[in-house]
N, C-alpha and C positions, 0 to 999 in steps of 0.2 A: 497446567493442570498437574496435581500428585493423587496419587491413587493407593491404597491401601485394601489388601485382600485377606481377610480374616476368614477361613473357611467357606462356607458359601455366600458371605456379604462381602460388596465391596461398595469403600466409600471412597469417594473423589471430592478434591475441593474446589470450588469457582473463587477464583480471586478477585476481588473488587479493588483492593489497593493494598501494597503491600510495601514494605521499606521503612527507611528512619522518619520517624513523624514527629515525636515531640521530645523537647528537652525535659529532662524529671523536673528542673524547677518550675515549668510551667505546667505542669501535670499534677506536682502536690506541693499545696503552698506550705507545708512544713520541711520541706525537702533540707537535708542537711548537707551541704557538699562535702564536709569532710568525711560524715559515714558514709556517703554517696563514691567518692574516689575509691575508699578503699574495697567497696564491693563491686564497685562495675568493672575493675582489672580481672575479677571473676567470672565474670558472665561472658557467656560465648557471642560471636559475630551476629546471630541471627537472634538476637537479643536486644544487643546495643551497639551502636555504630559509632568506635571512638572518633572516627575521623570529622563526622559531625556534630558528634555529643548529644545524640539524638537515639531514643527508645525506636527497636524497630516493630511494630504493629501490622498485623495483618487483619485485615477485615475481609472475611470470607463466608460462602455457604457449603454446607456440607452435601452433596448427593450419596444417598445410601441405597443401592441395589440389593435387595433380598429376593430370595428365588419366589416371592409371593406380589413386593409391593417395588415401586420407587417413591424414595421420602425424600423431602427437602428438609435440611436442618439450620434452622436461621435463613432471614432474606437479603441480610447487609442494606443499605441505605435506599435503594430502589431509584424511582426515577419522579421527577416534577411535584415533588415533598418541600421545594422549598425553602431546604436546611439553608442556614447561612456559613459562610466559611469557618471552619475549615471541614466540615463535614457534607460540602455541596463535588461530592465525586462525580466524576464524569461516569454514566449509565455503560459506554457501549464495552468497557471490559467485563465486565457480569455478561451484559447477555452472549458476546462472543464466546464466554467460557460455559455459559448454560449451551449454549449451540454444538459446542465442541465435545458436549457429553451425548451428541446425539438425540438431544431432548427437543420436545415440541413442551408449550405450558400444559395442555390436555395430557402430557403422558403423567402428569404428577397424581400419587394416589392420595399422598400425607405432607401435610406443611407442620415440622415439630417446631413452635417457638419458646426457645428456652427460656427468655424473658422480652420485655417489650421495650428497651431501649432502639432510639432509631437508626441504630447499625445493624441491628438484629431483625427488625420485621419490614425493611421498608419496600421491598417488592413482593409483598403479599397482595398489594393493589395495584392497578392501573388506574390513569385518568383516561376514561372516553366518554367524549359528548359532556365534558363540564362534570361526570360523576366519577368517584371512586368505586371500581368493580375489581373483583379478586383476579389477580392474575391467572391464577388455576383453577379452571372453571370447572374440574370435576373431583378436586382435591378436598378433603375436611383438613382443618388447620385443628391445630393441637394445641390449646393454651392451659396452663396449670390455672385452677379456678382461681386461686388467692391472688394470684400474678395479677390475673385478668380482672379482677374486682376490684384490686388496689388503683388500677391505672383508670378504670371506668369512674371510681369515685374522685379519685383526681383531677380528673378532665372535668366534672361538674364542679369542682369548685375551684375551676380556671387555674389551678398551680400550673407553671412552668419550669421543668418539664413535669408531665408531657405535654404540654400544650397542642398542638394537631396529631401528636402519634397516635391516641388511640382512635382518635376519629377520623384518618384519612387510613390506618393501616388496620383496623382491628373492626371496629362498628361497622363497615361494608360487607366484612364477611359475616358477621352475623345475622344482618340483613340477608343475605343469600342464602341463608341456612346451612353454610359450610363452617360454623364453629363446633369445636368439639373439645367443652369445660372438663379437664380432668384433675383424680384425685394423684398424692403421692405415690399410689400404688398402681399407676396405671400401665397396662401390659397391650401393647398394640397385637403382638404375635409371638411366638416362640423366639424370634431374633429381637425383636426392639420394645421396650418399653422404660419407665422412668424411675430409678431407684428412690430411696427417701430423701427428701429436701436434706442439704448440709446447712443452707442456709437458715437464720433464726428472723429475717423480716420479707415479706412479699414480695419486694422490690428484685429480689433474685431467685430465679426459678431452679426448678430442678436440673440435674445432668440427664444427658442421653445414653443410655448404656446400651449395647449392641453387642449381641452374642452370637459365635460361629456356632450352630447346632451341630451340623455338618461333622465336626470334630467330636472324636471319640470321648466320652464323659469323664475320662480319666485324664484327660489334657485337655478339656475346654479351654478355648479360648474366647477371653473376654476383652473389648476395648471401649472403655467409657472416655469420653469426648471431653477432657477437661480445658477448657478454654474460655476466654473471656473474664468473666468475674472471678475465676480461681489462679488463672495465670496473673491475672492484675495484681490480687491479693500476694502472690508469692513474688512479683516484682517489689512490691511495695516492702516486704520484709528485709529484700536487698538492698535498697537503696535509699532506706531510712525510713522515719517513723512520718507517714502524710497520710491524711485525709483529702479525700475529693473536696473540693471547693462546693460549699451546698447550692443549693439551685441550678446545678447546672447537670446536662446532659451531654458528658464528651464520649458517649459511648461505651462499651465493656458491657 
């Protein structure tokens, strides 16, 4: 586990899976090996593993402790979802990381879902007696309303993705009365909120911004967790002009 301290806010990562993962040519159909070789040489080892020829990709949840609340940001792939390889991660590493943080499921006040790909909302729910129920019984789950609506409509159409992602990971949260649908300018409190979305389509939701309010205003520290989608876009710009294969949900 890694921890970042920003004033009176603490951010800790729970790693579900880490390490070399995909070859660029497997991830990006339009990958140009010649362009890739030039740029890969400039990448740090934590981005690209030269020995295996694979990109290093981390699947993780962030625990955010503020003076008032305990918040999760994204919940990885979860358990019992039936995802096919390579997304069928073992559940124990995430559970071990969660417990190592000294947490119980009932300790979580809010769950922020930055977007609803399978590797960002899996632990939203658990399978109990044949029914999907919210994992965190006392938490409000924060969804961007455009993101939520887009996946709900895609599920009604029978699209894949999302397949069962919305039914398994989101619908039970709504049924339990624990969903909170928000706009771009949502502000939970003076430490956590959602700045305006940079994305132009509903499938990519807002970033989460954390501000350490205990630091004097003249030198206030802000930390924006720019991961998943934006890091992938940055990697694309380095290794060639590539677009994800249509009709697939490989995470991010």
